[in-house]
C-alpha positions, 0 to 999 in steps of 0.5 A, a space after each residue: 560370448 565375450 562379445 555379447 558381454 562387452 556389448 551388454 556392458 556398453 549398453 549399460 554404460 550408455 544408459 547410465 550416462 543417458 540417465 545422468 544427462 536426464 537429471 541435468 535436464 530436469 533441473 532447467 525448468 526449476 531454474 526457469 521458474 525461479 528466473 520468471 518469479 523474479 520478474 514479478 513485482 508484488 505490491 501490498 495495498 489496502 484497497 479501501 482508500 479511494 481514489 488511491 486504491 479501490 475495487 472496480 468489480 474484482 480489479 484493484 484500481 486507483 492512483 497507486 495501482 496505476 503508478 505501480 503498473 507504470 513503474 513495473 513496466 519501466 523495470 521490465 516486471 509484471 505487477 501483482 497487487 495484493 489486498 491486505 489489512 493496512 496495518 499488516 503491510 509494513 510487517 509483511 514487507 519487512 518479512 520479505 513477503 511483498 516487494 513494496 507497499 503503496 496505500 496512500 502511505 505517509 512517511 513517518 519517523 516511526 515507519 522509517 524505523 522499519 522500512 525505507 521510503 521512496 521519493 514522494 509521489 503525492 501529497 495527502 491532507 488529513 481532514 476531520 469529518 463530523 456530523 452536520 450538527 456537531 459542536 466540533 466546528 474547528 480542529 482546535 475543538 479537538 484539543 479542548 476539554 470535551 474529551 471527544 471520541 475519534 474514529 480512525 482506520 487502524 494503522 493510518 496516519 489519522 490513527 497515529 496523529 490522533 493517538 500522539 496528539 490527543 489520546 496520549 495527551 489525555 484529551 480524547 479517545 481514539 476508536 480504531 476500525 479495520 476500514 475507513 468506511 467502518 469508522 464513518 459508519 460509526 460516526 453516522 450512528 453516534 459511536 464516535 464524534 468525528 473521523 480523521 481520514 485522508 481528504 480524498 476518501 473523506 470527500 467520497 464518504 461525505 458525498 454519500 451522506 447529507 448529514 456529514 461535513 468536512 471541517 474547513 481546516 486540515 488536521 495535517 498535511 503529508 507526503 505519500 511514498 512507496 515502502 520498501 524493505 531496508 535491505 532492498 536498496 537496489 529496488 528502492 533505487 530503481 523505483 526512485 529512478 522510475 518515479 523521477 522519469 514519471 514526474 519529468 514526462 508528466 505521466 505521474 501528474 496525468 494519473 493523479 489528474 485522472 482521479 483528482 480534479 483540480 479545484 
């Protein structure tokens, strides 16, 4: 009888240790999942800004998308692009929702208060679109006494510059839209007198309309860079190293040339 009890006790202890061992094993898949998640590089963008980011079918393509993909490859990570409203990109990066932001984004003092920026990877030019018969002939006309209404995409540098230079000075009114295309449509129907936007999408918008033109003089010139959270200095350093390599070997320029022809 004692032998039976002893055997039974041993079996119970063995099962108990096996159960403890099972709990340890079940933690491994979670650890593996956490490790795998670290290999994903999330890029927030606003895919309404050709040729930097736009849709080809259901896929976001463009200069920023390709540059980000090469950076992710260099970092041994998988790129995930998230399309969101332009003015929500920086707040989301600050909150840790996304790793970085690329959306033809200009480095400004205001933005530098919230995020850090990488080395510049492209140059942008803000231009003014007007109706072909508009009495706005030069950028200087916007600073006169006519009090024009200016269409912009919310949160873009076109929005920031025109707010600082024109609206805040009482020289005109800024009308803000969620998409650059919406601002251009407002121009077509006479709701705004002009649109301030980046030169590349401006060329695409004007090409689709016989009644719109781009003023000869640029409104502003700027540098595009990648936004990263201020506390994520390690990622910023890796991105900058990758960008330097892409500039040195000509990869970056080849991507830009693919979308923007030299004129």
